[in-house]
Biotite code that builds the C-alpha atoms (Angstrom):
import biotite.structure as struc

atoms = struc.array([
    struc.Atom([-8.550, -122.291, -22.638], chain_id="A", res_id=1, res_name="MET", atom_name="CA", element="C"),
    struc.Atom([-11.297, -120.417, -20.873], chain_id="A", res_id=2, res_name="LYS", atom_name="CA", element="C"),
    struc.Atom([-10.458, -117.349, -18.837], chain_id="A", res_id=3, res_name="LYS", atom_name="CA", element="C"),
    struc.Atom([-11.673, -119.074, -15.662], chain_id="A", res_id=4, res_name="SER", atom_name="CA", element="C"),
    struc.Atom([-9.215, -121.946, -16.308], chain_id="A", res_id=5, res_name="GLU", atom_name="CA", element="C"),
    struc.Atom([-6.430, -119.447, -16.946], chain_id="A", res_id=6, res_name="PHE", atom_name="CA", element="C"),
    struc.Atom([-7.147, -117.573, -13.698], chain_id="A", res_id=7, res_name="VAL", atom_name="CA", element="C"),
    struc.Atom([-7.280, -120.855, -11.765], chain_id="A", res_id=8, res_name="LYS", atom_name="CA", element="C"),
    struc.Atom([-3.777, -121.672, -13.058], chain_id="A", res_id=9, res_name="ILE", atom_name="CA", element="C"),
    struc.Atom([-2.086, -118.257, -13.027], chain_id="A", res_id=10, res_name="ILE", atom_name="CA", element="C"),
    struc.Atom([-3.283, -116.814, -9.704], chain_id="A", res_id=11, res_name="PHE", atom_name="CA", element="C"),
    struc.Atom([-1.579, -119.491, -7.564], chain_id="A", res_id=12, res_name="PRO", atom_name="CA", element="C"),
    struc.Atom([1.550, -118.899, -9.670], chain_id="A", res_id=13, res_name="VAL", atom_name="CA", element="C"),
    struc.Atom([1.293, -115.184, -8.888], chain_id="A", res_id=14, res_name="CYS", atom_name="CA", element="C"),
    struc.Atom([0.986, -116.014, -5.207], chain_id="A", res_id=15, res_name="GLU", atom_name="CA", element="C"),
    struc.Atom([3.997, -118.354, -5.427], chain_id="A", res_id=16, res_name="TYR", atom_name="CA", element="C"),
    struc.Atom([6.118, -115.578, -6.969], chain_id="A", res_id=17, res_name="TYR", atom_name="CA", element="C"),
    struc.Atom([4.716, -112.865, -4.698], chain_id="A", res_id=18, res_name="GLY", atom_name="CA", element="C"),
    struc.Atom([3.108, -111.056, -7.636], chain_id="A", res_id=19, res_name="ARG", atom_name="CA", element="C"),
    struc.Atom([-0.300, -109.641, -8.345], chain_id="A", res_id=20, res_name="THR", atom_name="CA", element="C"),
    struc.Atom([-1.793, -109.138, -11.770], chain_id="A", res_id=21, res_name="LEU", atom_name="CA", element="C"),
    struc.Atom([-4.120, -106.240, -12.388], chain_id="A", res_id=22, res_name="SER", atom_name="CA", element="C"),
    struc.Atom([-7.304, -106.947, -14.316], chain_id="A", res_id=23, res_name="GLU", atom_name="CA", element="C"),
    struc.Atom([-5.813, -105.433, -17.462], chain_id="A", res_id=24, res_name="SER", atom_name="CA", element="C"),
    struc.Atom([-2.576, -107.440, -17.102], chain_id="A", res_id=25, res_name="ALA", atom_name="CA", element="C"),
    struc.Atom([-4.588, -110.627, -16.514], chain_id="A", res_id=26, res_name="THR", atom_name="CA", element="C"),
    struc.Atom([-6.622, -109.929, -19.649], chain_id="A", res_id=27, res_name="THR", atom_name="CA", element="C"),
    struc.Atom([-3.495, -109.169, -21.664], chain_id="A", res_id=28, res_name="LEU", atom_name="CA", element="C"),
    struc.Atom([-1.786, -112.386, -20.527], chain_id="A", res_id=29, res_name="TYR", atom_name="CA", element="C"),
    struc.Atom([-4.953, -114.432, -21.105], chain_id="A", res_id=30, res_name="PHE", atom_name="CA", element="C"),
    struc.Atom([-5.480, -113.043, -24.617], chain_id="A", res_id=31, res_name="GLU", atom_name="CA", element="C"),
    struc.Atom([-1.936, -114.069, -25.520], chain_id="A", res_id=32, res_name="ALA", atom_name="CA", element="C"),
    struc.Atom([-2.330, -117.549, -23.989], chain_id="A", res_id=33, res_name="ALA", atom_name="CA", element="C"),
    struc.Atom([-5.983, -118.378, -24.684], chain_id="A", res_id=34, res_name="LYS", atom_name="CA", element="C"),
    struc.Atom([-5.312, -120.701, -27.625], chain_id="A", res_id=35, res_name="ASP", atom_name="CA", element="C"),
    struc.Atom([-3.188, -122.997, -25.469], chain_id="A", res_id=36, res_name="ILE", atom_name="CA", element="C"),
    struc.Atom([-5.022, -125.925, -23.939], chain_id="A", res_id=37, res_name="ASP", atom_name="CA", element="C"),
    struc.Atom([-5.429, -125.377, -20.172], chain_id="A", res_id=38, res_name="ALA", atom_name="CA", element="C"),
    struc.Atom([-3.744, -128.666, -19.230], chain_id="A", res_id=39, res_name="LYS", atom_name="CA", element="C"),
    struc.Atom([-0.840, -127.999, -21.596], chain_id="A", res_id=40, res_name="ALA", atom_name="CA", element="C"),
    struc.Atom([-0.501, -124.466, -20.166], chain_id="A", res_id=41, res_name="PHE", atom_name="CA", element="C"),
    struc.Atom([-0.483, -125.838, -16.629], chain_id="A", res_id=42, res_name="GLU", atom_name="CA", element="C"),
    struc.Atom([2.122, -128.444, -17.621], chain_id="A", res_id=43, res_name="PHE", atom_name="CA", element="C"),
    struc.Atom([4.345, -125.753, -19.134], chain_id="A", res_id=44, res_name="LEU", atom_name="CA", element="C"),
    struc.Atom([3.888, -123.439, -16.118], chain_id="A", res_id=45, res_name="ILE", atom_name="CA", element="C"),
    struc.Atom([4.921, -126.279, -13.808], chain_id="A", res_id=46, res_name="ASN", atom_name="CA", element="C"),
    struc.Atom([7.918, -126.996, -16.056], chain_id="A", res_id=47, res_name="SER", atom_name="CA", element="C"),
    struc.Atom([8.869, -123.325, -15.819], chain_id="A", res_id=48, res_name="HIS", atom_name="CA", element="C"),
    struc.Atom([8.628, -123.323, -12.031], chain_id="A", res_id=49, res_name="ILE", atom_name="CA", element="C"),
    struc.Atom([10.809, -126.451, -11.843], chain_id="A", res_id=50, res_name="ALA", atom_name="CA", element="C"),
    struc.Atom([13.416, -125.025, -14.263], chain_id="A", res_id=51, res_name="ASP", atom_name="CA", element="C"),
    struc.Atom([16.511, -124.213, -12.177], chain_id="A", res_id=52, res_name="PRO", atom_name="CA", element="C"),
    struc.Atom([17.367, -121.140, -14.283], chain_id="A", res_id=53, res_name="ASP", atom_name="CA", element="C"),
    struc.Atom([14.087, -119.688, -15.530], chain_id="A", res_id=54, res_name="GLN", atom_name="CA", element="C"),
    struc.Atom([12.034, -120.794, -12.522], chain_id="A", res_id=55, res_name="GLY", atom_name="CA", element="C"),
    struc.Atom([13.611, -118.030, -10.449], chain_id="A", res_id=56, res_name="LYS", atom_name="CA", element="C"),
    struc.Atom([11.450, -115.511, -12.302], chain_id="A", res_id=57, res_name="PHE", atom_name="CA", element="C"),
    struc.Atom([7.736, -114.986, -12.796], chain_id="A", res_id=58, res_name="PHE", atom_name="CA", element="C"),
    struc.Atom([6.762, -116.734, -16.060], chain_id="A", res_id=59, res_name="PRO", atom_name="CA", element="C"),
    struc.Atom([5.940, -114.603, -19.061], chain_id="A", res_id=60, res_name="THR", atom_name="CA", element="C"),
    struc.Atom([4.244, -116.303, -22.008], chain_id="A", res_id=61, res_name="LEU", atom_name="CA", element="C"),
    struc.Atom([7.644, -116.409, -23.728], chain_id="A", res_id=62, res_name="ALA", atom_name="CA", element="C"),
    struc.Atom([9.070, -118.303, -20.740], chain_id="A", res_id=63, res_name="HIS", atom_name="CA", element="C"),
    struc.Atom([6.135, -120.688, -20.751], chain_id="A", res_id=64, res_name="VAL", atom_name="CA", element="C"),
    struc.Atom([6.335, -121.522, -24.450], chain_id="A", res_id=65, res_name="THR", atom_name="CA", element="C"),
    struc.Atom([10.128, -121.832, -24.191], chain_id="A", res_id=66, res_name="ALA", atom_name="CA", element="C"),
    struc.Atom([9.515, -124.772, -21.871], chain_id="A", res_id=67, res_name="GLN", atom_name="CA", element="C"),
    struc.Atom([8.023, -126.612, -24.872], chain_id="A", res_id=68, res_name="ALA", atom_name="CA", element="C"),
    struc.Atom([11.167, -126.305, -26.960], chain_id="A", res_id=69, res_name="SER", atom_name="CA", element="C"),
    struc.Atom([14.330, -124.281, -27.080], chain_id="A", res_id=70, res_name="SER", atom_name="CA", element="C"),
    struc.Atom([16.723, -123.658, -29.921], chain_id="A", res_id=71, res_name="GLU", atom_name="CA", element="C"),
    struc.Atom([19.197, -126.122, -28.411], chain_id="A", res_id=72, res_name="SER", atom_name="CA", element="C"),
    struc.Atom([16.432, -128.772, -28.225], chain_id="A", res_id=73, res_name="ASP", atom_name="CA", element="C"),
    struc.Atom([15.609, -128.205, -31.887], chain_id="A", res_id=74, res_name="ILE", atom_name="CA", element="C"),
    struc.Atom([19.275, -128.401, -32.899], chain_id="A", res_id=75, res_name="LYS", atom_name="CA", element="C"),
    struc.Atom([19.661, -131.652, -30.998], chain_id="A", res_id=76, res_name="MET", atom_name="CA", element="C"),
    struc.Atom([16.501, -133.144, -32.554], chain_id="A", res_id=77, res_name="GLN", atom_name="CA", element="C"),
    struc.Atom([17.615, -132.100, -36.044], chain_id="A", res_id=78, res_name="ALA", atom_name="CA", element="C"),
    struc.Atom([21.078, -133.608, -35.505], chain_id="A", res_id=79, res_name="ALA", atom_name="CA", element="C"),
    struc.Atom([19.520, -136.877, -34.360], chain_id="A", res_id=80, res_name="ILE", atom_name="CA", element="C"),
    struc.Atom([17.198, -136.874, -37.400], chain_id="A", res_id=81, res_name="GLU", atom_name="CA", element="C"),
    struc.Atom([20.124, -136.283, -39.745], chain_id="A", res_id=82, res_name="PHE", atom_name="CA", element="C"),
    struc.Atom([22.322, -138.900, -38.082], chain_id="A", res_id=83, res_name="ASP", atom_name="CA", element="C"),
    struc.Atom([19.474, -141.438, -38.279], chain_id="A", res_id=84, res_name="SER", atom_name="CA", element="C"),
    struc.Atom([18.882, -140.676, -41.956], chain_id="A", res_id=85, res_name="ASN", atom_name="CA", element="C"),
    struc.Atom([21.801, -138.861, -43.615], chain_id="A", res_id=86, res_name="PRO", atom_name="CA", element="C"),
    struc.Atom([19.805, -138.548, -46.843], chain_id="A", res_id=87, res_name="LYS", atom_name="CA", element="C"),
    struc.Atom([16.946, -136.711, -45.062], chain_id="A", res_id=88, res_name="ILE", atom_name="CA", element="C"),
    struc.Atom([17.809, -133.504, -46.912], chain_id="A", res_id=89, res_name="ASP", atom_name="CA", element="C"),
    struc.Atom([17.124, -135.111, -50.293], chain_id="A", res_id=90, res_name="GLY", atom_name="CA", element="C"),
    struc.Atom([20.669, -135.798, -51.493], chain_id="A", res_id=91, res_name="ILE", atom_name="CA", element="C"),
    struc.Atom([20.778, -138.370, -54.271], chain_id="A", res_id=92, res_name="SER", atom_name="CA", element="C"),
    struc.Atom([22.245, -141.801, -53.573], chain_id="A", res_id=93, res_name="THR", atom_name="CA", element="C"),
    struc.Atom([24.857, -141.134, -56.246], chain_id="A", res_id=94, res_name="PHE", atom_name="CA", element="C"),
    struc.Atom([26.052, -137.898, -54.594], chain_id="A", res_id=95, res_name="ASP", atom_name="CA", element="C"),
    struc.Atom([25.767, -139.421, -51.125], chain_id="A", res_id=96, res_name="PHE", atom_name="CA", element="C"),
    struc.Atom([28.113, -142.260, -52.046], chain_id="A", res_id=97, res_name="GLN", atom_name="CA", element="C"),
    struc.Atom([30.738, -139.844, -53.461], chain_id="A", res_id=98, res_name="LYS", atom_name="CA", element="C"),
    struc.Atom([30.657, -137.277, -50.680], chain_id="A", res_id=99, res_name="GLU", atom_name="CA", element="C"),
    struc.Atom([33.528, -136.790, -48.238], chain_id="A", res_id=100, res_name="THR", atom_name="CA", element="C"),
    struc.Atom([33.122, -136.610, -44.452], chain_id="A", res_id=101, res_name="LYS", atom_name="CA", element="C"),
    struc.Atom([33.674, -132.832, -44.631], chain_id="A", res_id=102, res_name="GLU", atom_name="CA", element="C"),
    struc.Atom([30.912, -132.485, -47.233], chain_id="A", res_id=103, res_name="GLN", atom_name="CA", element="C"),
    struc.Atom([28.552, -134.565, -45.103], chain_id="A", res_id=104, res_name="GLU", atom_name="CA", element="C"),
    struc.Atom([29.375, -132.435, -42.046], chain_id="A", res_id=105, res_name="ASP", atom_name="CA", element="C"),
    struc.Atom([28.629, -129.264, -44.035], chain_id="A", res_id=106, res_name="ALA", atom_name="CA", element="C"),
    struc.Atom([25.338, -130.751, -45.221], chain_id="A", res_id=107, res_name="ARG", atom_name="CA", element="C"),
    struc.Atom([24.502, -131.734, -41.631], chain_id="A", res_id=108, res_name="ARG", atom_name="CA", element="C"),
    struc.Atom([25.151, -128.184, -40.384], chain_id="A", res_id=109, res_name="ARG", atom_name="CA", element="C"),
    struc.Atom([23.018, -126.761, -43.206], chain_id="A", res_id=110, res_name="LYS", atom_name="CA", element="C"),
    struc.Atom([20.179, -129.173, -42.432], chain_id="A", res_id=111, res_name="TYR", atom_name="CA", element="C"),
    struc.Atom([20.255, -128.236, -38.740], chain_id="A", res_id=112, res_name="ILE", atom_name="CA", element="C"),
    struc.Atom([20.324, -124.504, -39.601], chain_id="A", res_id=113, res_name="ALA", atom_name="CA", element="C"),
    struc.Atom([17.302, -124.928, -41.917], chain_id="A", res_id=114, res_name="ASN", atom_name="CA", element="C"),
    struc.Atom([15.341, -126.763, -39.214], chain_id="A", res_id=115, res_name="VAL", atom_name="CA", element="C"),
    struc.Atom([16.183, -124.050, -36.665], chain_id="A", res_id=116, res_name="VAL", atom_name="CA", element="C"),
    struc.Atom([15.121, -121.324, -39.132], chain_id="A", res_id=117, res_name="ASP", atom_name="CA", element="C"),
    struc.Atom([11.777, -123.079, -39.575], chain_id="A", res_id=118, res_name="GLY", atom_name="CA", element="C"),
    struc.Atom([11.378, -123.350, -35.817], chain_id="A", res_id=119, res_name="TRP", atom_name="CA", element="C"),
    struc.Atom([12.143, -119.645, -35.362], chain_id="A", res_id=120, res_name="LYS", atom_name="CA", element="C"),
    struc.Atom([9.360, -118.828, -37.797], chain_id="A", res_id=121, res_name="GLY", atom_name="CA", element="C"),
    struc.Atom([6.810, -120.954, -35.961], chain_id="A", res_id=122, res_name="SER", atom_name="CA", element="C"),
    struc.Atom([4.133, -119.665, -33.606], chain_id="A", res_id=123, res_name="THR", atom_name="CA", element="C"),
    struc.Atom([3.951, -120.447, -29.898], chain_id="A", res_id=124, res_name="SER", atom_name="CA", element="C"),
    struc.Atom([1.102, -122.848, -30.609], chain_id="A", res_id=125, res_name="LEU", atom_name="CA", element="C"),
    struc.Atom([3.142, -124.684, -33.233], chain_id="A", res_id=126, res_name="GLU", atom_name="CA", element="C"),
    struc.Atom([6.100, -124.938, -30.872], chain_id="A", res_id=127, res_name="ARG", atom_name="CA", element="C"),
    struc.Atom([3.907, -126.473, -28.188], chain_id="A", res_id=128, res_name="ILE", atom_name="CA", element="C"),
    struc.Atom([2.008, -128.758, -30.573], chain_id="A", res_id=129, res_name="ALA", atom_name="CA", element="C"),
    struc.Atom([5.155, -130.250, -32.081], chain_id="A", res_id=130, res_name="TYR", atom_name="CA", element="C"),
    struc.Atom([7.222, -130.347, -28.895], chain_id="A", res_id=131, res_name="SER", atom_name="CA", element="C"),
    struc.Atom([8.574, -133.671, -27.752], chain_id="A", res_id=132, res_name="GLU", atom_name="CA", element="C"),
    struc.Atom([8.464, -132.427, -24.146], chain_id="A", res_id=133, res_name="LYS", atom_name="CA", element="C"),
    struc.Atom([4.704, -131.844, -23.956], chain_id="A", res_id=134, res_name="VAL", atom_name="CA", element="C"),
    struc.Atom([2.764, -135.100, -23.503], chain_id="A", res_id=135, res_name="PRO", atom_name="CA", element="C"),
    struc.Atom([0.643, -136.015, -26.534], chain_id="A", res_id=136, res_name="GLU", atom_name="CA", element="C"),
    struc.Atom([-2.453, -136.242, -24.314], chain_id="A", res_id=137, res_name="SER", atom_name="CA", element="C"),
    struc.Atom([-2.212, -132.463, -23.717], chain_id="A", res_id=138, res_name="LEU", atom_name="CA", element="C"),
    struc.Atom([-1.941, -131.443, -27.379], chain_id="A", res_id=139, res_name="LYS", atom_name="CA", element="C"),
    struc.Atom([-5.404, -132.330, -28.728], chain_id="A", res_id=140, res_name="GLY", atom_name="CA", element="C"),
    struc.Atom([-7.043, -128.909, -28.568], chain_id="A", res_id=141, res_name="GLU", atom_name="CA", element="C"),
    struc.Atom([-3.900, -127.168, -29.805], chain_id="A", res_id=142, res_name="ILE", atom_name="CA", element="C"),
    struc.Atom([-3.645, -129.442, -32.846], chain_id="A", res_id=143, res_name="LEU", atom_name="CA", element="C"),
    struc.Atom([-7.348, -128.933, -33.603], chain_id="A", res_id=144, res_name="MET", atom_name="CA", element="C"),
    struc.Atom([-6.874, -125.151, -33.365], chain_id="A", res_id=145, res_name="LYS", atom_name="CA", element="C"),
    struc.Atom([-3.875, -125.268, -35.727], chain_id="A", res_id=146, res_name="LEU", atom_name="CA", element="C"),
    struc.Atom([-5.806, -127.445, -38.186], chain_id="A", res_id=147, res_name="THR", atom_name="CA", element="C"),
    struc.Atom([-8.728, -125.028, -38.074], chain_id="A", res_id=148, res_name="SER", atom_name="CA", element="C"),
    struc.Atom([-6.393, -122.064, -38.660], chain_id="A", res_id=149, res_name="GLN", atom_name="CA", element="C"),
    struc.Atom([-4.792, -123.863, -41.622], chain_id="A", res_id=150, res_name="SER", atom_name="CA", element="C"),
    struc.Atom([-8.185, -124.613, -43.179], chain_id="A", res_id=151, res_name="ILE", atom_name="CA", element="C"),
    struc.Atom([-9.323, -121.010, -42.679], chain_id="A", res_id=152, res_name="ASP", atom_name="CA", element="C"),
    struc.Atom([-6.125, -119.700, -44.283], chain_id="A", res_id=153, res_name="ALA", atom_name="CA", element="C"),
    struc.Atom([-6.513, -122.080, -47.219], chain_id="A", res_id=154, res_name="LEU", atom_name="CA", element="C"),
    struc.Atom([-10.147, -121.111, -47.745], chain_id="A", res_id=155, res_name="GLU", atom_name="CA", element="C"),
    struc.Atom([-9.369, -117.386, -47.610], chain_id="A", res_id=156, res_name="SER", atom_name="CA", element="C"),
    struc.Atom([-6.522, -117.761, -50.115], chain_id="A", res_id=157, res_name="SER", atom_name="CA", element="C"),
    struc.Atom([-8.828, -119.617, -52.515], chain_id="A", res_id=158, res_name="ASN", atom_name="CA", element="C"),
    struc.Atom([-11.317, -116.792, -52.011], chain_id="A", res_id=159, res_name="GLY", atom_name="CA", element="C"),
])
């Protein structure tokens, strides 16, 4: 996102919340948010404002990215994935057929915990890019940025 796009989005939000951002605070916020596509950022800001709990407060970048996915969202998605495919964690058919309901429940909890751990280790950009809440049409630039970062990291590790 360009700084002019950011300002065009955030200044009306400041006005809505009765806040002003100094030039240094605007720069700080922009630097943290600049890799987010402007339309995706605007979508997430609007989601924040409409949120009955978080919308009471001026949105920090953490609030904005939390609109893309929360831990409870990730747990729910992981549970649905597991329930749709109980062998998603790689259990063999042989072991799957012998397992008790209690063993399956333990495996389900472990799968969900592993997915949540992966989510906790993800960046704000990754959380937005892979969110089911953010429309696909708003993710293009974010996905390209993540792909570019992955290629750069791979090239630097191959030195």
